[in-house]
KOLDRENNU-521586 format. One record per residue: residue in three letters; x, y, z of N, C-alpha, C, O in turn. Coordinates in steps of 0.2 Angstrom, whole numbers, padded with zeros to 4 digits, always signed. Layout:
<rs>
alaXYZXYZXYZXYZ ...
</rs>
This chain:
<rs>
met+0126-0051-0146+0123-0056-0140+0118-0051-0137+0121-0046-0135 lys+0111-0052-0136+0107-0047-0131+0109-0051-0124+0110-0057-0123 glu+0111-0044-0121+0113-0045-0112+0108-0046-0109+0103-0042-0110 met+0107-0052-0104+0101-0053-0098+0103-0048-0094+0108-0045-0094 pro+0096-0048-0091+0094-0042-0087+0097-0046-0080+0096-0052-0079 ser+0099-0042-0076+0104-0046-0071+0096-0048-0066+0090-0045-0068 pro+0097-0053-0060+0089-0054-0057+0089-0050-0054+0093-0047-0052 ala+0081-0049-0052+0081-0044-0047+0075-0046-0040+0072-0051-0041 leu+0076-0043-0036+0072-0046-0031+0064-0045-0035+0063-0043-0041 pro+0056-0050-0031+0050-0049-0035+0046-0044-0031+0047-0042-0025 cys+0041-0042-0037+0037-0037-0034+0037-0030-0037+0033-0027-0040 leu+0042-0029-0036+0047-0021-0037+0043-0016-0042+0040-0011-0040 asp+0042-0020-0048+0036-0016-0055+0029-0013-0051+0027-0007-0051 ile+0026-0019-0047+0019-0016-0044+0020-0013-0040+0016-0008-0039 leu+0025-0014-0036+0026-0008-0029+0027-0002-0034+0022+0002-0034 ala+0033+0001-0040+0032+0007-0041+0025+0008-0044+0022+0013-0043 glu+0023+0003-0047+0017+0009-0051+0011+0009-0046+0005+0012-0048 thr+0011+0007-0041+0005+0009-0036+0004+0017-0034-0001+0018-0032 pro+0008+0021-0034+0006+0028-0034+0002+0031-0039-0002+0035-0039 asp+0005+0028-0044+0003+0031-0052-0004+0029-0052-0008+0034-0052 val-0007+0021-0051-0013+0020-0050-0017+0021-0047-0023+0019-0050 leu-0017+0025-0040-0020+0025-0036-0021+0036-0037-0026+0039-0036 arg-0016+0038-0040-0016+0045-0046-0023+0045-0049-0028+0048-0047 gly-0022+0041-0055-0028+0040-0058-0036+0038-0055-0041+0040-0058 leu-0035+0034-0049-0041+0033-0046-0045+0039-0043-0050+0040-0041 met-0038+0043-0042-0040+0050-0039-0042+0055-0042-0046+0059-0039 cys-0040+0055-0048-0039+0060-0052-0047+0064-0054-0048+0067-0059 glu-0053+0065-0049-0059+0067-0051-0062+0068-0044-0067+0070-0042 leu-0055+0066-0039-0060+0068-0031-0058+0076-0029-0053+0080-0030 ser-0064+0076-0026-0064+0082-0021-0059+0083-0016-0057+0077-0015 his-0057+0086-0012-0056+0086-0004-0063+0083+0000-0062+0078+0003 glu-0069+0085+0000-0075+0083+0002-0076+0078+0000-0081+0075+0003 asp-0073+0075-0006-0074+0066-0009-0068+0064-0005-0071+0059-0002 ala-0064+0064-0003-0059+0060-0001-0058+0061+0004-0052+0061+0005 ser-0062+0063+0010-0064+0065+0017-0070+0059+0017-0072+0057+0023 trp-0073+0058+0013-0081+0054+0013-0080+0047+0016-0076+0042+0013 lys-0083+0046+0021-0084+0039+0025-0089+0036+0024-0094+0038+0026 pro-0090+0030+0020-0098+0027+0021-0102+0027+0026-0108+0028+0027 ala-0097+0024+0030-0101+0024+0038-0095+0024+0043-0090+0022+0041 pro-0096+0027+0048-0092+0027+0052-0086+0024+0054-0081+0027+0054 asp-0086+0018+0055-0082+0011+0055-0078+0010+0049-0073+0007+0049 arg-0082+0014+0043-0076+0012+0035-0071+0017+0038-0071+0019+0044 phe-0066+0019+0031-0061+0023+0029-0063+0028+0024-0067+0026+0020 ser-0060+0033+0025-0061+0038+0018-0054+0035+0013-0050+0031+0014 val-0055+0040+0010-0050+0040+0004-0042+0042+0007-0037+0040+0006 ala-0046+0048+0010-0039+0050+0015-0037+0046+0020-0031+0046+0020 glu-0041+0042+0024-0037+0038+0029-0034+0033+0027-0029+0032+0029 val-0037+0030+0021-0033+0023+0018-0027+0025+0015-0022+0021+0016 leu-0024+0035+0012-0019+0034+0010-0016+0037+0017-0010+0038+0017 ala-0018+0037+0021-0014+0039+0027-0011+0033+0030-0005+0033+0031 his-0015+0027+0031-0013+0021+0031-0008+0018+0029-0005+0013+0032 leu-0005+0020+0021-0002+0016+0017+0005+0022+0017+0009+0021+0014 ser+0004+0025+0021+0010+0031+0020+0012+0029+0027+0018+0028+0027 his+0008+0027+0033+0012+0026+0039+0017+0016+0039+0021+0013+0042 ala+0011+0016+0034+0017+0007+0032+0020+0010+0029+0026+0010+0031 glu+0020+0012+0024+0028+0013+0019+0033+0013+0024+0038+0010+0022 gly+0033+0018+0030+0041+0018+0033+0038+0016+0038+0044+0015+0041 his+0033+0014+0043+0035+0011+0049+0035+0005+0050+0037+0002+0055 cys+0031+0000+0045+0031-0006+0043+0036-0009+0038+0041-0013+0039 tyr+0034-0008+0033+0037-0011+0028+0044-0008+0026+0048-0013+0024 arg+0047-0001+0026+0054-0002+0027+0058-0002+0033+0064-0003+0033 ala+0054-0002+0038+0058-0004+0044+0062-0011+0043+0068-0013+0042 arg+0054-0016+0043+0056-0022+0040+0061-0026+0037+0063-0032+0039 val+0063-0021+0030+0067-0020+0025+0074-0023+0029+0077-0028+0029 asp+0074-0015+0032+0079-0014+0035+0083-0018+0041+0089-0018+0043 gln+0076-0022+0044+0078-0027+0049+0081-0034+0045+0085-0037+0048 phe+0079-0035+0039+0080-0042+0036+0088-0040+0035+0092-0045+0035 leu+0091-0034+0033+0096-0033+0028+0103-0031+0034+0109-0033+0034 ser+0101-0028+0039+0106-0028+0046+0106-0033+0052+0111-0032+0056 glu+0101-0038+0052+0102-0043+0057+0102-0049+0055+0101-0049+0049 thr+0102-0054+0058+0102-0062+0055+0097-0063+0061+0096-0062+0066 arg+0091-0067+0053+0083-0069+0058+0082-0064+0063+0082-0065+0069 pro+0081-0058+0059+0077-0054+0064+0069-0056+0068+0065-0059+0064 val+0067-0054+0074+0060-0057+0075+0056-0048+0071+0058-0042+0071 leu+0051-0051+0069+0048-0046+0066+0040-0048+0069+0036-0053+0069 glu+0040-0039+0071+0031-0041+0078+0026-0039+0072+0028-0035+0068 ala+0021-0042+0071+0015-0043+0068+0014-0035+0067+0017-0030+0070 asp+0009-0034+0064+0008-0026+0063+0000-0026+0062-0004-0030+0059 asp-0002-0021+0068-0009-0022+0068-0013-0013+0066-0013-0008+0070 ala-0014-0014+0060-0019-0005+0059-0023-0002+0063-0026+0003+0062 gln-0025-0006+0068-0031-0006+0072-0025-0001+0078-0029+0001+0082 met-0021+0000+0079-0016+0000+0086-0015+0008+0082-0014+0013+0086 his-0016+0010+0075-0013+0017+0074-0019+0021+0070-0018+0025+0066 leu-0027+0018+0073-0031+0021+0069-0031+0030+0070-0032+0034+0066 his-0029+0031+0076-0028+0040+0079-0025+0044+0073-0027+0049+0070 leu-0018+0039+0070-0015+0042+0065-0017+0046+0059-0015+0051+0056 tyr-0025+0040+0058-0027+0041+0051-0033+0046+0050-0035+0048+0044 arg-0037+0048+0055-0040+0052+0057-0039+0059+0054-0033+0061+0054 asp-0045+0060+0052-0043+0071+0047-0036+0069+0043-0033+0074+0043 ala-0034+0065+0041-0030+0064+0037-0034+0070+0030-0039+0070+0027 asp-0028+0075+0028-0025+0078+0021-0025+0073+0017-0020+0069+0017 ala-0029+0072+0012-0028+0067+0005-0022+0069+0002-0019+0064+0001 glu-0020+0073+0000-0013+0076-0004-0008+0075+0000-0003+0072-0002 asp-0007+0077+0007-0002+0077+0010-0002+0069+0011+0003+0066+0009 ala-0005+0065+0012-0005+0059+0015-0002+0055+0006+0003+0050+0006 phe-0004+0055+0002-0001+0054-0005+0004+0057-0005+0008+0052-0002 asp+0007+0062-0006+0013+0065-0007+0018+0060-0001+0023+0058-0003 his+0016+0060+0003+0023+0056+0007+0023+0050+0006+0028+0047+0006 phe+0019+0047+0006+0018+0039+0003+0023+0039-0003+0028+0036-0003 glu+0021+0043-0009+0024+0043-0015+0031+0045-0014+0036+0041-0017 asp+0033+0050-0012+0040+0052-0008+0043+0045-0007+0047+0042-0011 gln+0040+0041-0001+0043+0037+0000+0044+0030-0001+0048+0027+0001 arg+0038+0028-0006+0038+0023-0010+0044+0022-0015+0048+0017-0016 asp+0044+0028-0019+0050+0031-0023+0057+0028-0020+0061+0024-0024 thr+0059+0030-0015+0065+0030-0012+0066+0022-0009+0072+0020-0009 asn+0059+0017-0008+0061+0014-0007+0060+0008-0013+0064+0003-0013 val+0057+0009-0017+0058+0005-0022+0065+0005-0026+0068+0000-0028 glu+0067+0013-0027+0076+0013-0028+0079+0011-0024+0084+0009-0027 phe+0078+0008-0018+0085+0007-0013+0084-0002-0016+0088-0005-0020 leu+0076-0005-0014+0076-0013-0016+0079-0014-0024+0083-0019-0026 arg+0077-0007-0030+0080-0011-0035+0089-0012-0035+0092-0015-0039 gly+0091-0009-0030+0101-0009-0030+0102-0015-0025+0108-0016-0023 leu+0097-0019-0023+0100-0024-0020+0100-0032-0024+0097-0033-0029 pro+0103-0035-0021+0106-0042-0026+0098-0047-0025+0094-0046-0020 ala+0096-0052-0032+0093-0056-0030+0091-0060-0024+0086-0062-0022 glu+0099-0063-0022+0098-0064-0016+0098-0063-0008+0098-0067-0003 ala+0097-0055-0009+0095-0053-0002+0087-0056-0002+0085-0058+0004 gly+0081-0057-0008+0077-0061-0006+0077-0066+0000+0073-0065+0005 asp+0081-0071-0001+0083-0075+0002+0082-0077+0012+0080-0082+0015 arg+0084-0071+0012+0087-0068+0019+0080-0071+0023+0074-0072+0021 val+0080-0072+0029+0075-0074+0033+0075-0072+0038+0080-0070+0040 ala+0068-0071+0042+0065-0067+0050+0061-0070+0052+0060-0075+0048 leu+0057-0071+0058+0054-0072+0061+0047-0069+0062+0048-0064+0066 his+0043-0070+0061+0036-0066+0060+0032-0069+0064+0029-0074+0064 gly+0032-0062+0070+0027-0064+0075+0021-0067+0075+0018-0069+0080 glu+0018-0068+0068+0011-0073+0068+0012-0078+0064+0009-0084+0065 ala+0016-0076+0057+0018-0082+0052+0022-0085+0051+0022-0088+0046 gly+0028-0087+0057+0034-0091+0059+0040-0085+0054+0040-0079+0052 glu+0044-0091+0053+0047-0090+0048+0046-0088+0039+0042-0091+0035 ile+0050-0082+0039+0048-0079+0032+0053-0076+0028+0059-0074+0031 thr+0053-0076+0023+0060-0073+0019+0059-0065+0017+0053-0062+0018 leu+0064-0061+0014+0061-0055+0010+0056-0054+0004+0051-0050+0002 ser+0059-0060+0000+0053-0062-0006+0047-0063-0003+0043-0059-0006 gln+0044-0066+0001+0039-0068+0004+0034-0062+0007+0027-0061+0008 met+0040-0056+0010+0036-0051+0011+0034-0045+0007+0029-0041+0008 leu+0041-0046+0001+0037-0040-0005+0031-0042-0009+0027-0038-0011 his+0029-0051-0010+0025-0052-0011+0019-0047-0007+0016-0042-0009 glu+0019-0052+0001+0014-0049+0004+0011-0040+0004+0006-0037+0005 trp+0017-0037+0004+0017-0029-0001+0014-0027-0003+0011-0022-0002 ala+0014-0032-0009+0011-0030-0016+0004-0031-0015+0000-0027-0018 leu+0001-0037-0011-0004-0040-0008-0008-0034-0006-0013-0031-0009 his-0004-0030+0001-0009-0026+0003-0008-0021+0000-0012-0017+0003 asp-0005-0018-0004-0005-0011-0009-0012-0014-0013-0017-0012-0011 leu-0011-0018-0017-0016-0020-0022-0025-0021-0016-0031-0018-0017 gly-0025-0024-0012-0031-0022-0006-0033-0016-0007-0038-0015-0010 his-0028-0012-0005-0029-0006-0005-0033+0000-0009-0037+0004-0008 val-0028-0003-0015-0030+0000-0023-0037-0003-0024-0041+0002-0026 arg-0040-0009-0022-0046-0012-0023-0051-0006-0018-0056-0003-0020 gln-0049-0004-0013-0053-0004-0006-0054+0005-0010-0060+0008-0010 ile-0049+0008-0012-0051+0015-0017-0055+0016-0021-0060+0020-0021 ala-0053+0011-0025-0059+0011-0030-0063+0009-0028-0066+0008-0034 glu-0067+0007-0025-0075+0006-0023-0077+0011-0019-0083+0012-0019 leu-0073+0014-0013-0073+0023-0013-0075+0027-0017-0080+0031-0016 val-0072+0027-0021-0073+0032-0031-0079+0029-0034-0083+0033-0036 arg-0081+0022-0035-0087+0021-0038-0092+0024-0033-0095+0028-0036 ala-0093+0021-0025-0099+0025-0021-0098+0031-0022-0101+0032-0027 arg-0094+0036-0021-0096+0043-0020-0096+0046-0026-0101+0048-0028 lys-0091+0045-0031-0092+0050-0037-0097+0048-0043-0099+0052-0047 tyr-0099+0040-0043-0100+0037-0051-0107+0034-0049-0111+0034-0053 leu-0109+0032-0043-0115+0027-0042-0120+0031-0044-0124+0030-0049 ala-0122+0036-0039-0128+0040-0041-0128+0043-0048-0134+0044-0051 gly-0123+0045-0051-0123+0049-0058-0126+0043-0062-0131+0045-0065 ala-0125+0035-0062-0127+0032-0065-0136+0031-0066-0139+0028-0070 gly-0138+0035-0060-0145+0035-0061-0149+0027-0060-0148+0024-0054 lys-0152+0024-0064-0156+0018-0063-0150+0013-0066-0151+0007-0064 leu-0145+0015-0071-0141+0011-0074-0135+0009-0067-0132+0004-0067 gly-0134+0014-0061-0132+0009-0055-0135+0003-0052-0133-0002-0048 gly-0139+0005-0053-0145-0002-0048-0142-0008-0045-0143-0010-0040 ser-0138-0011-0051-0135-0017-0053-0131-0017-0049-0130-0023-0048 tyr-0126-0012-0046-0119-0012-0044-0120-0013-0037-0122-0009-0033 leu-0118-0020-0034-0117-0020-0027-0111-0019-0025-0107-0024-0023 leu-0110-0012-0023-0105-0010-0020-0104-0011-0014-0109-0012-0010 asn-0097-0012-0010-0096-0012-0002-0088-0006+0000-0082-0007+0001 pro-0091-0002-0001-0085+0003+0001-0083+0001+0008-0078+0004+0011 
</rs>
């Protein structure tokens, strides 16, 4: 008889794969490409990576720890705008390495938790009552939004001009 895998928390596979997806998107970027901003008020790839690295530890892991160590913890809403100064002049390689190290540690930790941990409840400053499972889904949404953002930056910086007239029909919004 085939042994059934033990139930696990949701979204861990996509969270584990995000660094590899990002690495693939960045495989042809130079330092200058990673630092390029499509407009002064938009992020570069390096700044997005710095944001992901910061959010990994100071938002998501901190919240996981609160979910597990407190009864109905109160979670403050995170405002990335408050941390913009941390992302300026970021080095893409350093930010990615830090993000990847934290992500590996976090996914390994989360894989060691029982599925029931996903039912733990917290009070979010904007959303109200949430479960750990819901936060894991939001974490995946956050990752995928930034994967899309980096893909758009790479498309605009590396490939649009090289496509010549064939690129004219692409409406990019990096």
